[in-house]
N, C-alpha and C positions, 0 to 999 in steps of 0.2 A: 450626346448623339454623335458619333463618328460619322462623317459625311463619307460617300462611297468615293472610291478614286475614279477620277473620269476615263475611260478607257481609252480617252483620244492621248492620254498622257502614258499608257502603257510601254509606248515603243521608244520612248527617251528613257522611263526607270529600266529596260531591259538593257538597254544600249549601255546606260551606265554600269549595269550590274557585268556585262561582258568585259566592259574594259577593265573593271575592278578585277575581273576573275582572272583576265591576262596578267595582270599584276601578281595578284596573291598566288595564283598556281606555280610562280617563279619565285615568289618569296620563300626564303629558307624556312626549314621544319620548325628549327628553333626561334624565330621570331614569330611564326603562326602559333607556337606552342606559347609563348610569352603573351601574347594578345588575348588567346583563349582566359589563360590564367587571370589576366587583367578584366576582362568581362565578368569572371567568377569574383574576382574582389570587389569590383563596381556592384553586383546584383548583392553581396553581402552586405556591402555598406549601404544599400537603399532598401533593405529589409522592412524598416520601420515604415518607410513611405509605400511600399509594395503592398505590405499585406492587409492593410485596411481596406485598400481599394478592392484587392480580390476578395475581401469578407462581404463587402458592399455589393459586388456584383456576381456572388456566384452562391452565396449562403453557405459557403465551408466554413468549417470553424478555424479559428487562428494558430491554434497548435497544428492541425493538419495542414494549414498552409505553409507554416514556419519550417515545418518539416520536408515539405516538399520543394521548397526553395534550396534547402539545405541539400536534397537531393540533386537540385539542377546545377547548383554550381559544383558539388562532388563532379559530378558528369562532364562538364565543360575541363575540371582540372586532370580528370582520368584520361580525357582526349589529349590534354598537353603531353601527359607522360607517354602514349603512345606515340606521339609525334618525336618524341626525344629519342625514342628508342629506336625509331626507324623499319620496324619489322613489318608495318602495314604496306611497304612499298612491295614487297615480295618479289624482291631484286634476285634474277637467275642469271648466270651467265655460263656458258657452253663456249669453250677456246675451241678454235679451229681443231679439226682433227683428220686428217689425210686417210686414217686408217679405221672411220667408222664402220662398224660392221653392217649397217644396212646396205652397203653393196656401191656407196659414194661418198665421197669425202665430206664431213661437216663443215660448214661455214662457221666463222665466228656469229652467234647470237647473244643478243643480250636484252633480256626480257624486265620491265619494270612496269607498275602501275602509274597511271596520271590522272589528275583530276578532269571530271565531266566537263565543267564550265557551270553556267548559270542554273541555279535550282529553285524551283518553286516549291515553297514549304507552305502547305495548308494546316492551320494550326488546330488543335484539337480541344475540344470543350471541358471536359472530364477532367483533365489534368491542367491548370491554368500555367503553372510553370511549366511543370516538367515534360509535357507533351505541347505546349503552347511556343510563344514567342523564342523563348531562350532555349527551349526543350532540346531531345536527342536528334531529331532531324537536323535543326539548325547548328548543334552543336558538331555532327559528324560530318554535315557538309562543309562548314568552315574549315574543320581539322582535314578534310580531306584536300583543300584548296581550290573549292568553289565560292561562288558567291552566293547570297540568299536572298532571293524575294519572298517575303513573309506574309501570306494574306492571312490576315488576323480573323478570328472567330467570334461573330457578333456576339457569343455569350459574355465576353468579358473584354468589351472594347476599349475602355479607358485603362484598364490594366494592360491592356497590350500596347498602348501606345506609350504609357509611361515605361514600361519595360524595354521597349523599343528605344526608346532615348537613352537609356543606360546603356545599352548594348552599344549602339552608334558612336556615343561619347567617349566611351571605353576604347572601342577600336580606333578611332581617330586620335586619342591621347596615346596609342600604342604603334601609329605610325602607319596602321592600314589604309589602303586606297578608299578613296570616297567611293558611295555606292556599292561597298561590300556588302553591306546589309541595308535592305530597303524594306518599308511597310507597305502594303495595300490594303484596300477594305474593299468590301463589295463582291458579290458572286460572278457578275461580269467582267470586273476586274481580273478576279483570278482566273476564269477563263481565258479572258484574252492573253493574259501572263504564259500562261500554258501552253496556248498555241503557237507563241510568238517563235520564229525559226531560230532565234539566239539562244533559248531555254534549251537545256540539254537534259533535264530531268525533271521530275515530280514526287513529292512525297505528301503522303496524307494521313491521317487518323480519322476516323468517323464511322458513318453507317456503311453499309451494304449498297443502298441506292446511290448515295453520295459518290462514293468512293467508285462504284462502278462505271458511274456516267463521265467521272474525271479520267479515268483509266481508259475508256474508249475514245475520249476526244484526243489523250496523249498517243495511242496507236492509230489514230485516224489521219493525224499529220503528214503532209506529205514526206516528213522524215519523223518517223516514229520513235518514240523516246522511252526511256525506263521510266515506270510510274511504279512507286513502292507505296502501296495501299495497304493499310491496316484496318480491315472493315468489319468484320462481326465474329463471334465466337460464342458458343454456348459451355465450353469448358466442362465437357461431362466427368463426374465422379464414379467410379467403378467400386462398391462395397462387395467383399467377397462374403461367401457364409461364417468363415472361420472369424474374420474380421466382425462381422455382426454379431457372432455369437460370444466373442472377448470383451467388446469393448462398444457396445450398440449406444449407451447414453453418452459416452465422450466424443462418437463420431457425430452424434445428434447435436452436440453443443457446438463443437467445433465446425460444421456444414453450417448452422445458424450465424456463426459471427464471420464466417467468410463471405456468404451470400448479402449478407447484410451490411458488410464494410462501406463506408462512404455511400451510403443509402442503394446500394447495389448499382453504384454506377462505373464498376471498374470494368475494362475489358477482358480483365480475367477472371471475372466473378464465377464461380460455380454455378449455371443454371439449371443443370439435371443431376440428380441423385440416383444412381440405379441401386437397389437394397433388395436383399432377399426377404421374400415375405416369410411369415412365420416368428420374425424377431420385433414385430410390432413399430417399425422405424418411424412409419407415418403415425402412428399413436404417440409415440415418446414426442415427435415435434408438436402435435397438437398439445399436449400436456406442457411444452416449455413455453414459458413468457418468449414471446418475440421482442424485438429492440422497440423503443418508441418511432413514433414516425419521424422522417425528416425532410424538411423540403427538400426538392429535387434542384439541379444547378439552373436551369431556366425554364421559361414556359413551354418551349418546344419539347424540349426533353419529358417533361411531365405530361403534355398530350401525346406523345409518342410511346410512354410507358404506359398510358391508360388504354391506348388504341391496340397495344401489341397484348396485353394483360387480359382486356376484353375477348380479344379474338381468341387466345389460347383456351380461355375460360367458359368459352359459348360452345366449345368441342364435346361430343355427347359422352366420350370416353374421360372425361376429364373431373375432377370434385376438387372440392375447396377442401384442406385440411385445416389450416389455421390463418386466421389473420385478425389482428387485434380490433380494427374496425373496419368499417367499407373500404375497401381498395382504392376507391376512387375520391376518398377525403382530401382534402389538402393541409398539410402534406400526406403523402400516400402512405399507408400501413404497410409494413411487409406482409407477404403473402406466400404461402406455400400450397402449391394444388398438387393432386396425384393422380396416378393412373397405372395401367398394369403395362408390362413388356410385351405382351400380344398385342395391344393397341398400338405402341410405339413402332415394332416390327411392321404392322400392317400399314401406317401411316408416318414414316419417320419426319418426312420434310415437313409436317404440318406441327407434329407434336415436339419433335425437338427444335425448338427454335428459340434466337436471343429475344428475351425480353429486358432491356436495358433499364433497371430499377429494381428496387427490393423485392424481387418476385424469384420464386424456383419452382421447379416441379419433382415430385418423388418419383421414381417409378420401380415398381416392384417386379420381381422376376422369381420363378420357382425352380430354375436349372441354371446352374451358373454356365452352361454351354449358351444360353439364350444371351449371355454377355457378350460373347465373339460373334453372335448373329448381329447384334445390334451394333457393335463396333465397326463391323464389315459396312453397315449403311450409313455409318455417320459420314456428313461434309466434312471439308478440312476444319481444324480447330486451331488455336494459340496452344491450348493446352489440353491435356488428360490427365485424370489423377486415378491411382488404384490405390484403394483402402484394404489393405490386405495383411496375412500371417506369411511368415518366412516359408511355411510347407504348402502354400498354396499351389495345387498343381495346375491351376487354370493360368496362373501368372505370367509363364513365360511366353504362352502364345497370346495372352492378350497384351502384355509390351510389346511384343513383334507386331501385333495388328493395329495397335494404338500408335505406334512410330511411324505409321505407314500414314496417319490421319492428323497427326497435331505436331507443332513444332516442339513441344515441352512436354515430356511424359514424366508424372510425379508418381513418387511411392509414399505414402503416409503423410504427406504434406499438403498443403492448400496451395491455391494456386494464386492467391491474390497477391502475393509477394512477388514481385518482379527485380530481383536486384541487378543493380547495375556493374559488370563485371565482365571479367574477360571471354568467359565461356556460356554467356547467356543467348540464349534464343528465343525472341520474341518474333513468330510469325508463324508459318504454316500454309497448306494446300489452301486453296481458292475455297471458300469465300473468305476465310480467314485473313488472306492477304493476297493481293495480284501478284505478289513474287517471291515465291516459297523458299527459295534459294538464300534467301536474306534476311537480315533481323533488324528492327528497328531500335532496338534497347542493346546494350554493349558495346565493348569496342570494335567487335566485327561489323559494327553498322557503318563505320567508314569506307569498307569496300562496296558499298551501294554506289558510291558518288566517285569511283575510280575506273578505269578502264586498262586493261592492258596494251602496250607497245613493244615492239620487239627490233631491235637496232641489228641490223646485220652488214657486218664488215665495216662496222664504223671506227672511223679516227678516235684515238683516246680524247683528243681536245673537244671532239664535238658531241660526245656521249653524256647523258647525264652524270652527274658526280658520283651517284650510288651506284655506277655502273663501271667505274673505271678501275683498271687494276689496282690502282693504290689507296683506293675505298677510303679517301678524305673524311667521308662522313662517319664511317666505322659502322656501317649499317650491316645486321645480318643478310648472308646472303647464300644461295644454293650455288655453288662453284661446279661445274662439270659433275653434277648431280649429287653433290655432296654437302653438309653445312659448312659454311666457313665463316 
């Protein structure tokens, strides 16, 4: 049992984080990159110590956890590469121009992104490595030049402490300032840290109620701060008539594999499948064996899953299509429910709702135009998927409509894989996230913890090195509107 951090100690923790951020933000990008790589190396060396603890606390399999730790260390090294390139700074230079055609001379203006300061990160439960202590929020904040106060998730506290020890030791050995990364525990400690005036941003992955409560706290501060919350998503899948005609059996197999992956505990799980009637999609699912029941991450998630599933199943327009056993079994069996498109159109907010766990809803439609009507009614999503054929007439408008409501739109692929790469977008309109213009996965995640500063008429020696005419760091820049 990990004791909660006393609220009375939070001021000292944040003060240390602020002092560390001041030093870290002035540390060269090359040195920060070296430190991130050192953390990745240390975590790789500790894999045989960390994975058994993770298995004990999460019920996840060894192979899954080893793969997730590999993803985590890859992510740290990828951010190190971003720092070495320097394009994350967004450097822009406009030289003075007496003939600037706006009607007045243009002054010398130089713009760059600079770190926000201390960040409070609230770890997730479903990915104990990749979205937890050493996860994407921590990696991107440290890369940006911010310090991190990590509020551990109670679902894997011993793993959190063990991982934090590895990070702290690796940073110290790399010459990073003390207090750059600190761990806290307990709900009240997390709230106190988020409210502290020296904290400049928050990041969260979890439920809609929890994330919204923290977002409201961040916005209600005397100085409101950015809060990057990933909250909830149903990740709808739209199957066109032509696709169902061509490959209904394959679609069913792929859907089952995707929604049951990780016992349905992925934030990108496809929770709703819209399929045309007349192709027996629901019947095919009923005839297809579902995976064996698997334990969920912790009792809280198990209880939440049962509550959400029972509420959805109780709706008069819902029927159970397939379940290996009673859904309330321990561990819970995968379950597929079904309804009609007309019912969703009449009550979208009740029926299109996240059930975090191994359950999904099949919605049968008669007319493809109903897909557009449903798409207009959707809340914000992390992903939206179209399973279609190249000649589908509805596809262009459906893509356009879904792009308004989701951060990532997929064609004939399944959303449960979130690649860590440069073009990834893991975010979306509320309630998927509280900051739809940002991503929590991929190299663009660093931008969340930076803000722009412009220097006007500044002498060369007082400018950040990336903005000096000599460009001693060799970073990519936009000079007088042109890449240089």
